[in-house]
N, C-alpha and C positions, 0 to 999 in steps of 0.2 A: 597568414593566408596561404593555403596550399595551391600550388600551380598544377593544373590538370593538363597533361599532355594528350594530344589526340592519339588514338590507338594506332593510326597509320605510322606516326613518328616512332612510337615504341617498337612496332614491328620492324621498321627499317633499322633502328638502333640494334635490336637483337640480331637481325640478319647480318648487319655489318660486323658486329662483334664475333659472331660465329665464323664469318668468312675470314676475318683477320686472324683468328685463332688457328683456323685450318691452314692458312698460308704460312703462318709462323711455324707450325709443326712440320709442314712439308719442307720448308727451308732448313730447319734443324736436321731433318732426316737426310737431306741432300748434302749438307755440309759435313756430316759425320764421316762418310767415306773419303771426302776430299781432305779433311783434317788428318785422317789416318794415313792417307797416301803421302801427304806432305811430310809428316813425321817419320815416314818410312824411307824417304829418299836418301838420307845420309847413309843408310845401310849399303846401298848399291855403289857408293864410292869406295867402300873397303871390302865388300863381299860380292861374289859372283851370284847373280840371281838363281842360276842353275844349281849351285851348291846349296843354296838355301832350301830348295825343294828336294834335293837328292842326298844331301849329306846328313851326318848324325850330329848329335849335340855333345860336344866335348870341349868345354870352355878352356881347359888346360892346354889344348892343342890349337886353340883359336878356330874351332869348328862350331858353327852355329846352324847346322842343318835341322830342319823341322820334319824331315821325312817320317821318322818314327812316330811323332805326335800326330801327324796328318793321317797316316795309315791306321793308327790306333783309333782315332776319332771316327774314321769311316767304318771300321770294323764294328765298334760298339753301337754306332748309330744304325747301321744296316741291320745287324742281327736283332737289336732291340725293336726296330720297326717291324721286321718279319714276325717276331714272336708276338708283339702287341697286336699286329694286324689280324692274326689268326684268332686270338682271344676276342678282340673287338668285334670281329665279324659275327662270332657266335652270340655275343652280348647284344649286338644290334638286332640280330634276327629274333632273339627272345623278346627284347623290348618292343619290337614291331608287332610280333605275333600275339603278344599278351598285353598290348598297350591299354586295353580296356579293363584289365584285371589289376588287383592290388599289387601282385608280385611284380608285374611289368612296370607299373608306376613307381613302386618303391625302388626298383633297380635303376630306373631313370633318374630318380632323385639322388641316389647314391653316386652315380656316375657324375652328375653335375656338381655334387658337393665336392668330389675329388679334385675338380679343377681349381678350387680355392685353397687347397692344402699347400703350404710353403714347401719349396723344394728341399730345404734343409731337413724337414721332417721325414721325407722319404729317405734321405741319406742317413739320418739317425736311426730310423727303423731298420735299415739295411745293416748298420753296425751292430745293433742289439740282437736282431733276429736271424739275419742271413749269414753273417760272417762266422759265427760259431758253427753253423751247419756246414759251411764250406770247408772250414778247417778240419772238421771231423770226418766228412764223407768224400772229400775230393783230395787231389794231390797238391792243392795249394797250402803251403805251410802257414800262411797268415790269414787266409781268407780274403785278403785284398787282391782281387784279380779281375780280369775282364768279365768273367762269367757273372760275378756279383754285380758289376755295373750294368751289364746287359739286362739282368732280371729286374733290377730296380728301375732302370730307365724305361723298360717295357711297361711297367706299372704306371710310371709317371706320365707317359704319352698316351696311355690307354684311354682316358676320358676324351682327349682331343679327337682321336681316330673314331671312337665309338659314336660320339655325338654327330660327327659329320656323316658317317655311314648311315646312322639312323635317320638323319635328315634327308639323305638321298633316297632311302626307302620310302619315306613319306611323300616324296615328290614324283614317284612313279605314276604314270597316267592311270587314273582310276578306270578308264574304259578298257584298258588292256587287262586289268585285274578282273573286272566283271566278265569280260569275254572268256578268259581262261576258266573262271569258276562256272560259267554257264555251260561250258563244254565238258564239265565234270572233272576238272583238274583237282588233284588233292593238294593239301597245304605244301607238301614237299615239292610237288611238281610246279606249284605256283611260284615258290621261291627260286627253284633251280632254273626254270625256263622263262620266267617273266620278270620277277622283281630284281634278282641279282644281276642278270644280263643288262637290264635297263639302268642299273646303278653302277656299272663298271667304272664309268668316268668319275663318279663321286668316290668310289672306293680308292681309285688311283690318287685322287686329290687328297684324300684322307691320309694315305700312306706318305705322300710328299710332305704334308704338314707335320705328320708325326716324325718323319726323318729330320726335318728342319728343327723341330723342337728338341729332338734328342742330341743332334750334333752341336747345338748352341747351349746346352745346359752345362753349368759349371760345378755346382755343389756336389752332385752325385759322383761324377768322375773324380773330383778332388778328394772326396771323403772315402771312396771305396776302391779306387783303382790301384793304390799302392804307389803311383807316381814314379815308376821306374823309367829311367832315360832310355832303356833299350827296347827294341821292338819285340814284343812278346811272341813266342813261338807256339803257344797254346792259349786257350781261353782261361786256363787256371794259373797263368803267370800275370804279374803286374805290368802296368804300362802307364803312359801319361797321354792325355788328350790335349788338344789345342787349347781348350778353355781352361783346363787345369794348369797348363803351362803358364798362361797369363797370370793366374792367381798365385802361382808359386814364385814367379819372377818379379812380380809387382813391387815387393819390398826391397828390391835390389838397388844398385847404384844408378842414379839418374844420369841420363845422357850417355851412358855406356852402350856398347853393342847389345849387351844382354837386355837392356831396357828398351832399346829401339826395336828389338825383335818383337816385343809385345804389340807394338803398333802394326807391324807387318802381319802378325798372326790375327789380330783383330780385323785387319783389312780383308784377309782371306775369309774369315768367318762371316763378315757382313756381306761380302760378295756372294758367298754361297746362299745366304738367306735371301738376298735380293733376287738371285737367280731362281730359287725355288718359288718365290712369290710371283715372279713374272710367269713362270710355267703354270702355276695355279690360276693366275689371272686369265691367261689365254685358254686354258682348258675349261674354265667355267663358262667361257663365252662361245665355245664350240656349239654349232647347231642352234644358237639362240636366234 
């Protein structure tokens, strides 16, 4: 004989399960930076925190500075975001202007499909397609350089930025659009003076999300940057990002300084991501 539970009890059980799951996820997220901080503490007993940020990485001389990796990460993430933002803005404008046509809908579907492509596929495509081009037409002898990483990363974060900008365009007040059209505004004037100015906050948020995605990616810098320990003097020289450094040093000796640095680098990355999310959180609530 089957026992039939009242619908109210089932609803309470589902709500309780969802609440407990949410609380568990929040606790895990909060414990992650705490764990990284605790594991990083032994570093400060032997190394000066200032030297960690300003020094270079020379294990033979007991130097464990991450300045070169931090600067490299900021360079590739910033330039990739700028490049992707320009392309994404054009794509979002096309998708919004031709959203009722097949081409606009097809482009929208392609952009959303790109969000599901694994990162390693982008890195592999860069190795096969882009590196031979960089070796032949640039001053990079191997093709493994910052320029290669920037190009691939800009494509990687392009769906994130494009989708958010496109959503911002769709949220523009329809009354403002109709008013501009009734006054005889052309399509160019409509976008330049109404839609884009009304979406500036959304465009800024899209850029922040893209930058956060670019600086936290591991596979593309690991596969395409060349992983040089020195600070690159041009975009056609190799370098190493913070995320690639974690992947490179992870198989090393446990409990040594080189291994402890991984937790410190991870703490910096997660602090940056949390900072960007806080900025986005408050920007989304401006004027609400």
